[in-house]
Structures are given as C-alpha cells and as structure tokens.
C-alpha positions as CSV (number, residue, x, y, z in Angstrom):
1,M,89.3,90.2,78.8
2,K,90.9,93.2,80.3
3,H,88.5,93.7,83.3
4,R,90.2,95.3,86.4
5,K,93.7,95.3,84.8
6,G,94.9,98.8,86.1
7,F,98.2,98.9,84.2
8,N,100.1,97.5,81.2
9,P,102.5,94.9,82.5
10,L,104.7,95.4,79.4
11,Q,105.5,91.7,79.1
12,R,107.8,91.8,82.0
13,T,108.1,90.3,85.6
14,A,107.1,92.5,88.5
15,S,110.7,93.1,89.5
16,H,111.8,93.9,86.0
17,R,108.9,96.2,85.5
18,K,109.7,98.1,88.8
19,A,113.4,98.4,87.8
20,L,112.2,99.8,84.3
21,H,110.0,102.4,85.9
22,R,112.6,103.5,88.4
23,S,115.3,103.9,85.7
24,M,113.1,105.6,83.2
25,V,111.7,108.0,85.7
26,T,115.1,108.8,87.0
27,S,116.3,109.5,83.4
28,L,113.2,111.7,82.8
29,F,113.9,113.8,85.9
30,R,117.6,114.0,85.0
31,N,117.2,115.0,81.4
32,E,113.7,116.3,81.4
33,R,113.2,114.6,78.1
34,I,113.5,110.9,77.0
35,R,112.9,109.0,73.9
36,T,111.1,105.5,74.2
37,T,108.2,103.4,73.0
38,R,104.7,104.6,73.3
39,A,103.7,101.7,75.7
40,K,106.5,102.4,78.1
41,A,106.0,106.2,78.0
42,M,102.3,105.9,79.0
43,E,103.2,103.7,82.0
44,V,106.2,105.7,83.2
45,R,104.2,108.9,82.8
46,R,101.8,107.7,85.5
47,T,104.7,107.1,87.9
48,A,106.4,110.3,87.1
49,E,103.3,112.5,87.6
50,K,102.5,110.9,91.0
51,M,106.1,111.7,92.1
52,I,105.8,115.4,91.0
53,T,102.5,115.7,92.8
54,R,104.3,114.3,96.0
55,A,107.2,116.7,95.5
56,K,105.0,119.8,95.3
57,E,104.8,119.6,99.1
58,D,108.3,119.3,100.5
59,T,108.0,117.2,103.7
60,V,110.2,114.4,105.1
61,H,107.5,111.9,104.5
62,N,107.1,112.9,100.9
63,R,110.8,112.7,100.3
64,R,111.0,109.3,101.8
65,I,108.2,108.0,99.6
66,V,109.8,109.4,96.4
67,S,113.2,108.1,97.5
68,N,111.8,104.6,97.6
69,N,111.1,104.9,93.8
70,L,114.3,106.7,92.6
71,F,117.8,105.5,92.3
72,D,119.7,108.7,92.8
73,E,119.5,111.1,95.8
74,A,120.6,114.0,93.6
75,I,117.6,113.5,91.4
76,V,115.4,113.4,94.4
77,A,116.8,116.8,95.5
78,K,116.5,118.1,91.9
79,L,112.8,117.0,91.8
80,F,112.0,118.8,95.1
81,V,114.0,121.9,94.6
82,D,113.8,122.5,90.8
83,I,111.1,120.6,89.0
84,A,108.2,120.6,91.6
85,P,108.4,124.4,92.3
86,R,108.0,125.0,88.5
87,M,104.9,122.8,88.5
88,K,103.3,124.5,91.6
89,E,100.5,126.2,89.7
90,R,99.5,123.2,87.6
91,N,96.9,120.7,88.9
92,G,98.2,117.9,86.9
93,G,99.5,117.0,83.4
94,Y,103.1,117.6,84.1
95,T,104.3,115.5,81.1
96,R,103.8,115.5,77.4
97,V,104.0,112.7,74.9
98,L,105.1,113.6,71.3
99,K,104.9,111.0,68.6
100,M,108.1,110.4,66.6
101,G,107.0,107.6,64.2
102,M,107.9,104.0,63.8
103,R,111.2,102.4,64.9
104,G,113.2,100.9,62.0
105,G,113.9,97.4,63.4
106,D,110.6,96.3,64.9
107,A,108.2,99.0,63.8
108,A,107.4,100.0,67.4
109,E,105.9,103.4,67.9
110,T,108.4,105.7,69.3
111,V,107.6,108.8,71.3
112,I,109.4,111.6,73.2
113,L,108.2,111.8,76.9
114,E,109.1,115.3,78.3
115,L,108.1,117.6,81.1
116,V,105.5,120.3,80.0
117,D,107.8,123.2,80.7
118,Y,110.8,121.7,78.8
119,K,112.5,124.3,76.6
120,L,114.3,122.9,73.6
121,D,117.9,124.4,73.5
122,T,118.3,125.6,70.0
123,G,121.5,127.3,68.6
124,E,119.5,130.6,68.1
125,D,119.6,131.5,71.8
126,S,123.3,131.2,72.1
127,K,123.6,133.2,68.8
128,K,121.4,136.0,70.3
129,K,123.4,136.0,73.6
130,S,126.8,136.3,71.8
131,K,125.3,139.2,69.6
132,K,124.1,140.9,72.7
133,K,127.4,140.5,74.5
134,K,129.2,141.8,71.4
135,E,127.0,144.8,71.1
136,T,127.4,145.7,74.8
137,K,131.2,145.5,74.5
138,D,131.2,147.7,71.5
139,S,128.9,150.3,73.2
140,D,131.2,150.2,76.3
141,K,134.2,151.0,74.0
142,D,132.3,154.0,72.5
143,K,131.9,155.5,75.9
C-alpha cells in the first residue's frame, strides 16, 4: 500500500536521493532545460518549484535556505537575480515536462524538464539578426 508516502524514493538511499536532487536542480537552473526520466523529473520538479518560490523574495534567510540545497553559489545568484524575477507574476507552475518517448536501452520514459519561459534557440533568430545588421549597414552606405 502507498498510504502516506509523500514522494517517490527512486530506489535510492536518502543520501543518494538528496545528492541526485541537488545535482539535477543545479543543472536545471544552469541550463534551464534538462533531459531525464519521467520519475526523476517529477521529483526534481517539486524541489525546483519550491526553490523558485523562495527566490521570488530576495532575503538573506531565503538565500541561506536555497544555498543549503544547491552546490554552486553562482547558480544561487542566477536563481535570485535572473530566474525568480522572470517568474514574479506566476503563482506556481514554473516548470514544464515534455514527453520524449522511450529510451533505447531500458525502455524508460524520457522527458525534457524545462522552465516555463525557456526559449529554444533556433538558427532562425541568428539569421534574422544577421540580415538586419546587413540591411542597416547597406542603408548607412547609401547615406
């Protein structure tokens, strides 16, 4: 029975699970998008969303609580300075889980866990920027 089991232990010891959460949340905040299994994503998502909620109010107390759960002080700074202000207007739901399909080796369901406001960097943007720069240079020459 699964009564009063508040989380998925992921077949790991407590210390291994804590290290997994720390490293995956750090990677999520660093890259703003990670690829993992569905079970891990659903657990890491809970931790990440709680940290973003804490980071929305920048106090010493909140920074210390978040620092206890992250490896890198630069990532803590990025969370408080960059990520949390972008999420200021949201009341929750800071992450998104996109299904990728089954993994080849063990048929585990893989997903992409990303922040909601993540913008996929496609080559089109860089092409548009280079065109605009080229057009402005040409118009400057005409003058």
